C-alpha positions as CSV (number, residue, x, y, z in Angstrom):
1,X,0.0,0.0,0.0
2,X,1.1,3.6,-0.7
3,X,0.2,7.0,0.5
4,X,0.3,9.7,-2.3
5,X,0.6,13.2,-1.0
6,X,0.0,15.7,-3.8
7,X,0.2,19.5,-3.4
8,X,-1.7,21.4,-6.1
9,X,-2.9,24.9,-6.7
10,X,-6.3,25.7,-5.5
11,X,-7.4,26.5,-9.1
12,X,-6.9,22.8,-9.9
13,X,-8.4,21.4,-6.7
14,X,-12.0,20.9,-7.7
15,X,-11.1,19.4,-11.1
16,X,-8.7,16.9,-9.5
17,X,-11.2,16.0,-6.8
18,X,-13.8,15.2,-9.4
19,X,-11.4,13.1,-11.5
20,X,-10.1,11.1,-8.6
21,X,-13.7,10.5,-7.4
22,X,-14.8,9.4,-10.8
23,X,-12.0,6.8,-10.8
24,X,-12.9,5.5,-7.3
25,X,-10.0,7.1,-5.4
26,X,-10.8,8.2,-1.9
27,X,-9.0,11.3,-0.8
28,X,-8.5,13.6,2.1
29,X,-8.0,17.3,1.3
30,X,-6.1,19.7,3.4
31,X,-6.0,23.5,2.9
32,X,-2.3,24.6,2.8
33,X,-0.3,27.7,1.8
34,X,2.7,27.7,-0.4
35,X,6.0,29.2,0.9
36,X,7.1,30.9,-2.3
37,X,4.0,32.8,-3.6
38,X,2.2,32.7,-0.2
39,X,-1.0,31.5,-2.1
40,X,-3.5,28.8,-1.3
41,X,-2.8,25.3,-2.2
42,X,-4.7,22.0,-1.6
43,X,-2.8,19.0,-0.3
44,X,-4.4,15.7,-1.2
45,X,-3.7,12.5,0.7
46,X,-4.6,9.4,-1.3
47,X,-4.2,5.9,0.0
48,X,-4.1,3.2,-2.6
49,X,-2.8,-0.2,-3.4
50,X,0.5,-0.4,-5.2
51,X,-1.0,-1.4,-8.5
52,X,-3.1,1.8,-8.7
53,X,-0.3,4.3,-8.0
54,X,0.5,4.9,-11.7
55,X,-3.2,5.4,-12.5
56,X,-3.5,8.0,-9.7
57,X,-0.4,9.8,-10.8
58,X,-1.7,10.0,-14.4
59,X,-5.0,11.5,-13.1
60,X,-3.0,14.1,-11.1
61,X,-0.8,14.9,-14.1
62,X,-3.8,15.4,-16.4
63,X,-5.7,17.6,-14.1
64,X,-3.1,19.9,-12.6
65,X,-1.9,22.3,-15.3
66,X,1.1,24.5,-15.2
67,X,0.7,28.2,-16.2
68,X,2.6,31.5,-16.1
69,X,1.7,34.1,-13.5
70,X,2.9,37.6,-13.0
71,X,4.2,38.3,-9.4
72,X,5.9,41.3,-7.8
73,X,9.2,40.3,-6.2
74,X,9.9,41.0,-2.6
75,X,11.9,44.1,-1.9
76,X,15.6,43.6,-1.3
77,X,15.1,45.0,2.2
78,X,12.6,42.3,3.1
79,X,9.6,44.6,3.4
80,X,8.0,47.5,1.6
81,X,10.5,50.3,0.9
82,X,9.2,53.5,-0.6
83,X,12.1,53.9,-3.0
84,X,11.8,50.4,-4.3
85,X,9.4,49.9,-7.2
86,X,9.1,46.2,-8.0
87,X,8.9,45.1,-11.6
88,X,6.5,42.1,-11.9
89,X,8.1,39.0,-13.2
90,X,6.7,35.9,-14.8
91,X,6.9,32.6,-12.9
92,X,5.6,29.2,-13.7
93,X,3.0,28.0,-11.2
94,X,0.6,25.1,-11.0
95,X,1.2,21.5,-11.8
96,X,1.6,19.3,-8.7
97,X,4.3,18.3,-6.3
98,X,3.8,14.7,-5.5
99,X,5.3,12.3,-2.9
100,X,4.6,8.6,-2.9
101,X,5.3,7.0,0.5
102,X,5.2,3.4,1.6
103,X,2.5,2.5,4.2
104,X,3.5,0.0,6.8
105,X,0.0,-0.5,8.1
106,X,-3.5,0.9,7.7
107,X,-6.3,1.0,10.2
108,X,-9.9,2.2,9.7
109,X,-12.1,2.4,12.9
């Protein structure tokens, strides 16, 4: 048995929930916040048998798209400085960060 932990952007969360549910994967969703952009993410915990891991990963890959987003960089002084005018830069966001972990035992009470 494996535990899949997938961190996805909130924009992809509902689509991924529906796709996993349609394919009979049971999930637990956690509201999380990313460290780089300080934006909302959703972390999915998906427990599944080893033979279904590739199927779950394919569903995650198909439903979590990468896109470019304009963000204002943090000032070099670490806060808002009146003389610093940030120029927005494009960064790639979205997709999914996925961890597949072995499960030694599983209990459901």
